[in-house]
N, C-alpha and C positions, 0 to 999 in steps of 0.2 A: 522431161517436162518441168521438173522442179527447178532445174538450172535455167530454163527459158523464162519461167516466172520470176526467178530471182533477178535475172538480167533485165527483164522488163521493169521491175521495181526500181532498180538502180537508174535506169534510163528515165523513168517517170520523175524521180527526184531531181535529176539533172535538168530536165525540160520544164519542171514546175507543173506536172500533171499527175494526179493521183491515179491509182489503178482502177478506181471506180469512176473516173472521168471528171472529178472535181478539181478545180485549180488549187494548187498548193504552192508555197514558196520554198525555194531551195535554201541552203544554209545562208545566214546573213552575210552581206558583203561589208568590207571595211567602210567606215563613215567618218566624217568630220563634222561635228554638230556644235552649235552654240546654244547653251541653256541660260537664259537670262532670269535673274532672280533679284531679290532685294538684298540689303546690306547684311554682312556677317552678323549673326546674333539674332536675326529675325526668325520668326516661325517659317516664313517662306524659304529662307536660306536652308533651314534644316530639311524641309521637304525636298528642295531641289538637290541638295547634296546626297540625300538618301536615294532619290530616284536616279541620279547620275551614277551612283555605285551599281545599281541594278542594271543600267544600260551598258556600263563598261563591261560587265560580265557577259552580257547578252551578245555583244558584237565582237568580231574577231580581233585578235591581237593586232595592234597597230592603229586601231580606231582612236579618234580623239574626240572627247566631249568636254568642251570648255565651259566652265561656269563663270558668268559675268554678273556683276551687281549693278546692272543697268535698268532693271525693271522698276517702274514707279509703283507697282502693286496692282491689285485686282482690277481697278477701273481702267487704268491706262494700259494694261498689259496687251490687249488686242491691237492697240495702235502701234506699239513698239514692234510687235510681231509682223503686222501688216506692212510696216515700213522697211522690213528686211533687216532689222537690227539683231535678229536671232532666229533660230530654227524651232526652239521649244521655249515655252514660258508658262507660268502658272497664273491663272486669272480667276475671276468669279463668273459663274454661269450667267446670271441675269445681265450684267454689264457686257458680257460677250455677245449675248443676243441683241442688245441695243446697238452695240458697235457694228454688228453685221447688218442689221435691218435699217437703222436710221443714222448711224454715226454716233460718236460720243465725244464729249469734251471739245466740241466745236470742230471735230474732224468729220470728213465724209465717211460713208459706209465702208467698212473693211471688205476686201475681196479675197484675201489670202489666209483668213483665219479659219482653222478647222479644229474640232474637238477630238480628243483621244480617250480621256478617262475622267469622268466627273464624280462628284460626291466624295471628294477627298477627305473632307472633314465635316463638322457640324457647326453651323452658325444660324442665326435667326434674326428676324426683325423684332427688336425689343422696344416696346412702347411703355412709357411710365409717366404718370401724373404724380405730383406731390400730393400727399394725403391732405395737406392744408388746402389745396385747390379744390379737391373733391368735397371736403367739409364745407367750404365756403360757397360753392356753386351748385352742388348736387349733381354735377355732370360726371358720369362714370364711364363713358365711351367716347372714342374719337368721332364716331358717327354722329352722336348727339351734339358734340362740340361744333362740328361743321354745320349741322342742321340749324343750330341756334345762332351761328355766326358769332360765337362768343369771342371777345377780345383776349385771347389766350397769349401768354408769353412763352414762346418756344425757344429752347436752347439746343442747338445741334452743331455738328462738326462743320469744319470749314468747307467752302465750295469745292466740289470735285472729289471729296472723300466719299467712300461708298455709303457710310452711315447717313451722310447728307442727302445723297441720291435716293436712298431708301425712304427717308422722310418725305422727300418731294413726290415719290411714287405713291406713298400712302395717301397723301393729300390729293394727288392727281386722280386716283381711282374713285375718290369721294367727290370729285368735281370742284376741288379747291386748289389754291396755290399760295405761295408766300405772299404775293401781292394782295390776295384776298384777305389773308390773316391781318395784314397791315391796314387794309381798308376797313376791317371790323373794329379797328382801334387796338389791335394786338401788336406783337413784335416778333421778329425772328432774328435771333442772335447767332451768328455762325462763327465758331471759335474753336479753341483747342479743348481736349478732353478735361484737363484740370479745371479750366474756367467753367465748363458746363457743370461740373460737380459743384463748384463754389456757388454758381448762380442758383442752382436748385436748393442747396443747403441753406443759403442765405435768404430764401424766399423771394428772389428776384426773377425767377422763371417758374413756370407751371408744368411744362411738358417737355419731354425729350424723346426722340425716336432715333434709334441707332441700328446697326447691323453688326452683331458681335457673337462671340462664343461664350458658353457658360464659364464662369470663373473670371471673366475679364476684370482686371484689378480695379479700375476706376468705378465701375458700376457696383462691384462688391463693396468698395469703400463707401459709396454713396448710400447704399441700402443699409449698411451697418450704422451709419450716423444720422440718417434722415428717414423719416417714415414715408415710404413711397406706396403708390397705388398702381396696380397692374391691370389695365383694362384689357378685355378680350375683344379682339377684332371680330366682326360678324362673319358668318360663313360667306355671305355675298361679297364682302370686302376681300376675304382671303381668296375666293375664286377669281376675282378681278386681278389680284396680284399674281396669281399663278399664270394667268394669261399674259402677264408682263414678263414672264420668264422665271418667276420664283418657284420653289418647290415646297412641298409640305414639310413642316418642322414642328414636332411636339416638344414643348418645354416642360420638363419634369417639375413637380412641386419642389419648393425650397431651393430652386436654382439660385434665387436671391432671397435674402432675409426678408421675411414678411410676405413672400409669395407662397401661400399655403396650397393653392390649387394649381393643377396642371393647366397649361395654356396651349391653345392651338395657334400656331403662327405659320409663317413661311420663311424660307431662307434661300440663300444663294451660295451653295458650297463651292469650294475651290475646285478648279478644273485644269487639267493639263491640255494646253493648246499647242498645235504645231502649224507650221507653214503649209499651205496647200501645195507648195512647190516640192515638198518632200515626196519621194516615190512611195508607192504602196507597200513595197517589200520592207522598206526601212520603218515605216509607221506600224506595220504589222508586228515587227520585232519589238518596237518600243512598247506597243500595247501589251504584247505577250509578257514582256519582262516585268511591267508594272503589275499586271493582273495576277501573275503567278509569283510575285514577290511580296505578297501581303504580310508574311511573317516578319520580313525585314522592315516593312513600312510600319507595322504595328509596334515593333520594338523601338522604332525611332521616335515616335510621338504617340501619346495616348489619343490625341485628337484624330489621328489617321485610322483609328479602329472603326471609324464611321464608314470607311471606304469598303464598298461591296462590288466586286467585279461583275456580279450578275446583273446589277442595275446601273453600272457606270456609263452605259451607252445611252441612257434615257435622255430625251431632248432637254428636259428642264434641269438636268444635271450637267449637260454639256454647254447649253446656250448656243454655241456656234454649230454649224452643220458638221456632222461626223465625217472624218476623213475615211475614204474608201478602204485604206489599209487597216484602220481600226475596226470598221464595220466587218471586214473579212474575218478578223479574229473572233468578234462576238458571235457572229453567225456560225462559225466553225464550232464554237463551244456550246451552241444551242441557247445562248442568252438572248439573242436578238433574232427575230424572224426576218 
C-alpha cells in the first residue's frame, strides 16, 4: 500500500495534481525572458538585477533572463510591457492602474499588463509649502488653498514624471487643475529637481508636490537650507487618492528637517509587472522566487525591506490585475483568499 501511495504521489507531481485534489505545478521549465529596467546605477537597476539573480536560481539550467535598460521608469513601464518590448518590468502601482483603466501618457488602455508582487519599497506623496508663504497668507492646507482659489505659485517636475502626475491627482481630487491655478492668477512651473529647489529657496515658488522616498537628496537639501511647512492632507482627500490607486503611507517624524510631527499620506510603491502572455506556471515560479527570496532583497537595498509577501498581492500595491499564476502562489500560502 505504501508503494502505491508513493507512486501516486510521483504521478500527481508529473500531472500537476496534488494528492488532495488541488492543482499544483510541476518543476519549472526552461524559460527565456526579458527584464526591462532603467540605466545602470539607478535604484531600479539594482532591484532588477537582484530579482534576476533570484529568478536565475529558480528556473532550470539553460534558462535565459536578459536584463535590458529600455524601461522609462514607473509611469511608462506598463506601456513598454504592453507593447511587447519585455516580459517583466518594474513600475509603480497607481500609474499601472491608470494605464489599465484609462491609458497613460497619451496611450490607449493596456491589455497585457498583469501584477505579480507589489509594495517593493516605500514612497509617498510629499506636499510642502514654504514657511514664508504660510506666514504671509495664513493658509496651512492644500484644501484651504483650493477653496480660497489663492494665486499660488507651484513648482513641480516635468510633464510625465510621476511626481508631476501625483500633483495633478491631488488637485484633481480637490476639484482643481493646473488651468484653474493659472486662472486664479497663480502659476505652475514644470521643471527639473534642481530648479524646483532653487525656486523655493529663492522665494519664487510657494508649493511643491512630489512622489518620493525618505532621504531623497534634493528635498533633504531644500529642508536643510529653507524653512518649509508640511501640510496634512485631510482624511477625505486621502480616501479619494486611495480610490485613484494610491496606498496608505505613514511618514515618520523628522523625515525632513523641520517636520516634527508624523504625517498621514498615500504612496504608490514599486511593483513587478509581467506580460499576460506568460503562462501561469512561469509566473507562479517568478512569484515564488521573489516572495521566498526576501533575505536577498533586503540585503540588496534597505528600501526593499518594505516588501512584505503577505500583502504583496493587494490591489493597491499591484495596480494592474493580478496574474493567475501569482494569485495561485498567494492563495497556496494563505495570504490571499
